[in-house]
RODO-303800 format. One record per residue: x, z, y negated of N, C-alpha, C in turn. Coordinates in steps of 0.02 Angstrom, whole numbers, padded with zeros to 5 digits, always signed. Example, Ala and Ser with C-alpha at 12.3 -4.5 7.8 and 13.67 -1.06 7.14 Angstrom:
BEGIN
+00660+00390+00284+00615+00390+00225+00660+00390+00165+00642+00354+00112+00684+00357+00053+00645+00394-00002
***
This chain:
BEGIN
+00041+00000+00060+00000+00000+00000+00043+00000-00063+00101+00034-00060+00146+00034-00118+00173-00036-00131+00189-00073-00078+00213-00141-00086+00160-00185-00118+00098-00181-00094+00044-00222-00120+00029-00204-00192+00028-00139-00207+00014-00117-00276+00067-00140-00325+00128-00151-00300+00182-00174-00343+00190-00249-00345+00144-00284-00314+00149-00357-00309+00107-00393-00361+00130-00452-00381+00092-00496-00424+00081-00562-00386+00019-00579-00375+00002-00641-00341-00030-00689-00390-00005-00750-00394-00035-00801-00436-00081-00845-00394-00142-00852-00415-00190-00895-00381-00207-00953-00427-00191-01013-00404-00203-01073-00444-00265-01108-00416-00317-01109-00455-00381-01137-00434-00428-01082-00412-00484-01074-00448-00531-01019-00434-00598-01045-00411-00597-01100-00375-00659-01131-00352-00681-01106-00284-00700-01153-00241-00730-01137-00176-00685-01093-00134-00620-01107-00133-00572-01068-00093-00542-01012-00135-00518-01028-00194-00482-00979-00236-00523-00919-00255-00589-00928-00265-00631-00871-00284-00634-00819-00228-00633-00843-00166-00633-00796-00109-00563-00765-00100-00512-00802-00117-00444-00775-00113-00436-00714-00158-00457-00720-00220-00447-00664-00267-00490-00604-00247-00549-00617-00220-00591-00562-00197-00556-00521-00143-00528-00556-00093-00495-00522-00038-00432-00486-00061-00393-00518-00105-00332-00486-00128-00346-00424-00170-00397-00428-00213-00415-00370-00253-00436-00312-00209-00475-00326-00156-00499-00273-00112-00444-00249-00065-00387-00283-00065-00331-00263-00022-00278-00223-00060-00289-00212-00125-00244-00169-00163-00188-00204-00200-00193-00270-00210-00142-00305-00249-00142-00278-00320-00082-00264-00346-00077-00233-00412-00094-00278-00469-00072-00342-00466-00084-00389-00520-00103-00458-00492-00154-00487-00520-00173-00556-00504-00166-00599-00566-00129-00653-00558-00121-00702-00612-00168-00760-00596-00215-00774-00639-00268-00823-00625-00257-00885-00666-00258-00943-00633-00246-01007-00667-00302-01055-00650-00343-01073-00699-00397-01122-00690-00421-01144-00758-00440-01208-00764-00461-01235-00829-00537-01241-00834-00573-01232-00779-00642-01254-00775-00692-01200-00794-00753-01223-00808-00810-01179-00820-00855-01178-00758-00894-01126-00751-00941-01120-00695-01004-01160-00711-01026-01201-00664-01086-01241-00673-01134-01232-00614-01193-01260-00621-01244-01253-00569-01222-01285-00503-01180-01337-00507-01158-01370-00446-01109-01328-00405-01087-01271-00433-01041-01227-00397-01076-01177-00351-01141-01172-00357-01177-01117-00324-01174-01119-00248-01164-01177-00219-01165-01182-00146-01103-01154-00113-01049-01141-00151-00986-01124-00117-00940-01077-00156-00953-01064-00219-00905-01025-00259-00930-00954-00272-00889-00906-00256-00907-00836-00261-00924-00814-00332-00893-00844-00381-00903-00824-00451-00966-00853-00481-00998-00900-00447-01055-00935-00475-01120-00896-00464-01145-00864-00517-01210-00832-00518-01242-00849-00585-01307-00835-00592-01342-00855-00653-01309-00829-00717-01283-00768-00714-01255-00738-00774-01187-00766-00794-01155-00805-00749-01089-00832-00765-01089-00906-00782-01146-00939-00777-01150-01011-00791-01126-01024-00862-01079-01070-00869-01052-01087-00934-00990-01048-00953-00974-00996-00915-00914-00957-00929-00853-00990-00898-00795-00980-00928-00734-01003-00896-00723-00961-00833-00698-00993-00782-00689-00959-00718-00641-00900-00723-00589-00908-00764-00542-00853-00770-00575-00791-00802-00622-00802-00847-00656-00746-00879-00705-00713-00831-00743-00754-00794-00789-00726-00744-00751-00689-00690-00693-00716-00671-00652-00684-00620-00626-00617-00644-00603-00614-00706-00578-00550-00732-00633-00497-00731-00693-00515-00751-00749-00467-00751-00762-00440-00681-00762-00485-00632-00775-00463-00563-00718-00419-00537-00657-00438-00551-00600-00399-00527-00598-00330-00558-00615-00325-00622-00617-00260-00654-00672-00216-00625-00727-00248-00602-00781-00210-00571-00760-00184-00501-00713-00220-00469-00688-00198-00404-00634-00144-00413-00586-00157-00458-00531-00110-00468-00509-00112-00541-00536-00068-00582-00519-00069-00653-00446-00053-00668-00409-00030-00619-00339-00012-00629-00291-00070-00616-00316-00125-00588-00271-00180-00572-00257-00221-00635-00202-00258-00633-00184-00301-00688-00211-00372-00678-00235-00402-00730-00260-00471-00727-00227-00511-00783-00194-00566-00765-00164-00611-00814-00201-00678-00809-00225-00704-00865-00266-00764-00865-00231-00823-00898-00234-00880-00865-00210-00943-00894-00268-00993-00889-00303-01003-00944-00361-01046-00945-00339-01119-00956-00308-01147-00905-00283-01215-00910-00270-01243-00840-00265-01309-00836-00246-01341-00774-00171-01331-00764-00151-01313-00705-00080-01301-00691-00047-01367-00672-00004-01392-00715+00033-01453-00699+00102-01450-00731+00140-01502-00724+00211-01501-00742+00224-01474-00812+00180-01492-00859+00193-01475-00928+00190-01400-00942+00156-01361-00899+00151-01290-00913+00176-01245-00856+00212-01274-00807+00239-01232-00753+00283-01176-00781+00325-01193-00830+00370-01141-00857+00331-01084-00889+00275-01101-00921+00235-01049-00953+00201-01005-00900+00172-01036-00849+00136-00998-00798+00184-00954-00758+00243-00980-00743+00289-00943-00700+00348-00914-00739+00339-00905-00804+00392-00876-00845+00408-00806-00822+00357-00767-00807+00368-00699-00780+00365-00702-00704+00401-00658-00670+00405-00660-00597+00336-00653-00563+00327-00687-00508+00269-00680-00466+00293-00672-00394+00261-00629-00357+00283-00615-00288+00268-00674-00243+00211-00706-00255+00187-00759-00211+00134-00799-00247+00124-00862-00227+00072-00904-00256+00025-00927-00200-00040-00925-00214-00089-00957-00171-00114-01019-00207-00103-01077-00177-00123-01141-00206-00192-01159-00179-00242-01159-00223-00309-01180-00205-00331-01239-00248-00283-01282-00264-00295-01342-00305-00322-01397-00260-00372-01435-00284-00399-01488-00242-00383-01558-00267-00345-01564-00322-00324-01629-00348-00253-01644-00324-00243-01705-00300-00182-01721-00264-00118-01715-00306-00115-01750-00363-00053-01750-00402-00034-01680-00426-00081-01643-00457-00063-01575-00478-00042-01531-00419-00074-01540-00362-00058-01499-00303+00013-01513-00279+00030-01577-00272+00097-01595-00248+00150-01572-00297+00139-01582-00362+00189-01561-00411+00197-01485-00411+00142-01449-00403+00146-01376-00400+00187-01354-00340+00172-01381-00282+00208-01360-00221+00282-01376-00227+00298-01435-00253+00368-01453-00261+00404-01406-00308+00371-01389-00363+00401-01344-00413+00412-01274-00383+00364-01250-00345+00371-01183-00315+00430-01181-00267+00440-01234-00229+00498-01236-00184+00563-01234-00223+00565-01270-00280+00625-01270-00321+00639-01201-00350+00586-01163-00363+00593-01096-00392+00600-01042-00338+00597-01062-00275+00601-01015-00219+00546-00962-00221+00486-00983-00240+00428-00939-00241+00387-00952-00178+00374-00902-00137+00333-00912-00077+00263-00936-00095+00235-00979-00053+00169-01007-00068+00128-01013-00004+00064-01002-00011+00015-01018+00041-00031-01070+00010-00037-01128+00042-00074-01184+00013-00135-01200+00055-00193-01206+00022-00255-01225+00055-00263-01300+00053-00275-01329+00111-00288-01400+00115-00364-01412+00110-00389-01468+00134-00459-01486+00123-00509-01446+00163-00556-01414+00127-00608-01375+00160-00676-01409+00158-00683-01459+00114-00748-01493+00107-00765-01533+00170-00829-01541+00181-00857-01582+00236-00845-01553+00305-00819-01492+00309-00808-01461+00374-00866-01415+00391-00880-01407+00456-00935-01365+00479-00914-01314+00530-00849-01314+00550-00826-01271+00605-00771-01225+00581-00787-01162+00565-00735-01115+00543-00683-01103+00597-00701-01113+00660-00653-01101+00715-00597-01153+00716-00606-01208+00679-00555-01260+00678-00501-01247+00625-00508-01193+00587-00460-01177+00535-00395-01152+00567-00339-01179+00545-00274-01163+00573-00226-01144+00516-00172-01111+00535-00117-01096+00488-00053-01124+00517-00014-01158+00476+00049-01186+00500+00088-01216+00443+00148-01238+00458+00190-01271+00408+00159-01339+00391+00172-01364+00331+00146-01428+00309+00163-01483+00359+00219-01478+00392+00240-01528+00440+00197-01528+00503+00160-01474+00515+00119-01467+00575+00046-01486+00564+00026-01498+00503-00045-01510+00489-00070-01574+00522-00133-01573+00542-00163-01632+00573-00238-01630+00561-00268-01689+00560-00340-01694+00552-00365-01687+00481-00320-01681+00433-00340-01669+00363-00313-01724+00318-00356-01767+00290-00332-01820+00246-00293-01795+00186-00315-01739+00156-00279-01712+00099-00209-01690+00119-00203-01656+00175-00137-01634+00199-00092-01694+00213-00121-01747+00240-00081-01807+00254-00054-01837+00189-00095-01840+00138-00073-01867+00074-00020-01822+00042-00030-01756+00047+00020-01709+00020+00086-01718+00056+00084-01723+00123+00146-01732+00162+00183-01794+00140+00148-01849+00132+00180-01912+00113+00214-01907+00045+00179-01878-00002+00207-01874-00070+00265-01825-00074+00260-01770-00038+00316-01723-00037+00376-01753-00003+00365-01792+00049+00421-01824+00084+00459-01871+00037+00423-01906-00007+00456-01949-00056+00499-01908-00104+00481-01844-00112+00518-01800-00158+00571-01760-00121+00582-01777-00058+00635-01745-00019+00614-01681+00016+00548-01669+00022+00523-01608+00055+00482-01627+00116+00499-01600+00173+00459-01615+00233+00436-01552+00270+00454-01493+00246+00432-01431+00277+00444-01373+00229+00422-01313+00250+00435-01254+00209+00375-01229+00169+00315-01257+00182+00255-01236+00146+00203-01214+00197+00181-01152+00193+00130-01126+00238+00062-01151+00215+00025-01182+00261-00039-01213+00244-00096-01183+00285-00154-01180+00254-00217-01167+00288-00254-01233+00291-00271-01256+00350-00301-01322+00357-00351-01323+00415-00390-01375+00419-00438-01381+00473-00421-01443+00515-00424-01434+00580-00413-01491+00626-00477-01530+00639-00533-01506+00612-00597-01540+00621-00597-01607+00584-00617-01659+00618-00622-01725+00586-00689-01728+00549-00685-01732+00484-00746-01730+00443-00783-01796+00446-00849-01792+00440-00892-01850+00441-00890-01885+00374-00868-01948+00373-00863-01985+00311-00932-01993+00278-00985-01991+00318-01052-01999+00291-01073-01942+00245-01035-01887+00244-01053-01831+00202-01024-01838+00131-00992-01894+00116-00965-01907+00049-01013-01953+00012-01034-01934-00048-01077-01977-00087-01040-02039-00109-01076-02094-00116-01045-02157-00135-01025-02158-00209-01058-02117-00250-01041-02115-00321-00976-02077-00331-00942-02091-00386-00880-02056-00402-00892-02012-00463-00850-01960-00468-00855-01916-00526-00790-01919-00564-00794-01908-00629-00735-01912-00672-00688-01854-00658-00623-01868-00661-00572-01816-00653-00553-01789-00721-00544-01723-00724-00517-01693-00786-00445-01714-00794-00410-01721-00737-00339-01738-00738-00327-01789-00683-00284-01837-00694-00271-01889-00645-00247-01858-00580-00287-01865-00527-00270-01833-00464-00235-01881-00417-00231-01944-00435-00198-01992-00392-00243-02019-00338-00307-02000-00338-00353-02026-00288-00423-02027-00318-00465-02072-00294-00533-02074-00317-00571-02013-00293-00610-01983-00337-00646-01922-00320-00719-01937-00306-00743-01918-00249-00813-01923-00232-00842-01854-00221-00903-01841-00246-00934-01776-00231-00939-01766-00156-00915-01709-00132-00915-01695-00060-00950-01629-00046-00993-01629+00004-01029-01568+00022-00982-01516+00051-00998-01452+00038-00958-01397+00064-01005-01342+00089-00983-01307+00140-01018-01248+00165-00981-01185+00143-01018-01138+00115-00987-01076+00093-00952-01039+00150-00980-01045+00210-00950-01011+00268-00880-01037+00282-00870-01102+00273-00804-01132+00287-00756-01121+00229-00777-01134+00168-00732-01124+00111-00713-01051+00105-00761-01006+00120-00745-00935+00119-00693-00916+00170-00698-00944+00230-00649-00930+00282-00580-00957+00263-00578-01015+00230-00515-01041+00205-00483-00990+00157-00524-00965+00111-00499-00918+00061-00474-00853+00092-00513-00825+00138-00493-00761+00169-00433-00770+00215-00428-00828+00247-00369-00842+00288-00307-00848+00245-00313-00882+00188-00256-00889+00142-00236-00821+00115-00285-00778+00099-00269-00711+00074-00233-00671+00127-00254-00676+00190-00222-00640+00244-00149-00663+00253-00138-00729+00250-00070-00754+00256-00027-00730+00198-00056-00725+00139-00019-00698+00082+00002-00627+00095-00043-00585+00122-00025-00516+00138+00030-00514+00190+00025-00556+00240+00077-00557+00292+00145-00572+00263+00148-00621+00217+00212-00639+00187+00240-00581+00145+00197-00549+00107+00220-00495+00064+00242-00433+00104+00211-00424+00162+00227-00366+00203+00274-00383+00262+00298-00446+00263+00342-00469+00317+00312-00458+00386
***
C-alpha cells in the first residue's frame, strides 16, 4: 500500500477503457493520477463510458473524472491535462516523473507516437488495443505487442512501431476475438486529430470495455509491485 500511495500513474484517454482504468486505480490506493484527455462527455458515450451520466454531459472528461476521484478518495492527487496527447506536448505531460502510463488512446497516430516516446523515456506502459465490436470478455489477453493477434488496431500499431525500430517491449491488453465487420456503420465521423485511418462509428459493450480497463489497471498494479 505504501508503494501504491507513493505512485503516480498517467492515464491517457478517459473514454470507454480509460474511465474504468482510473476507477480501479483510485480504489486500489494509487496516490496520484495524471489524467490526459481533450474530449467532452456526450450522449453517445452512455453505452460504455463510466463518467457519462446526465449530470456530466457537456463537461470535459478530465473535470468529470476529477470530481469522481475526489468522491472516492479526497486525499489522492489529481493532475489534469485537458488536451490530446501527441508529439507537441509530450514534454509538458511528462515533464514531472510518472511511475507508469496506461495508454487508452484509440487513434492510431497519437497512440503509436505516444508508445514510441514512452519507450525512449524508459517509462513503463500498459497499452489497451481495440475493445470495440467485441462480445466475449473471455477472449481478452495480456501480452507483449509482438504476441498480439486477432486485433486490427494492434496489427497497425505493430507495423508502425516496427518502422520506427520497435518490435517488442510494450505490454498490451487485447482481444483474440475476431470482430464482425457488420457491426461498423458505413458512415464516417470526423477526427479531432489525424489518426492515420478512417474512423467509423463502432458499437461497444460496456461489459467488454470495462474488462479491458480493469485488466489494464491490474497489469499496472503488477508492474508497480513487481
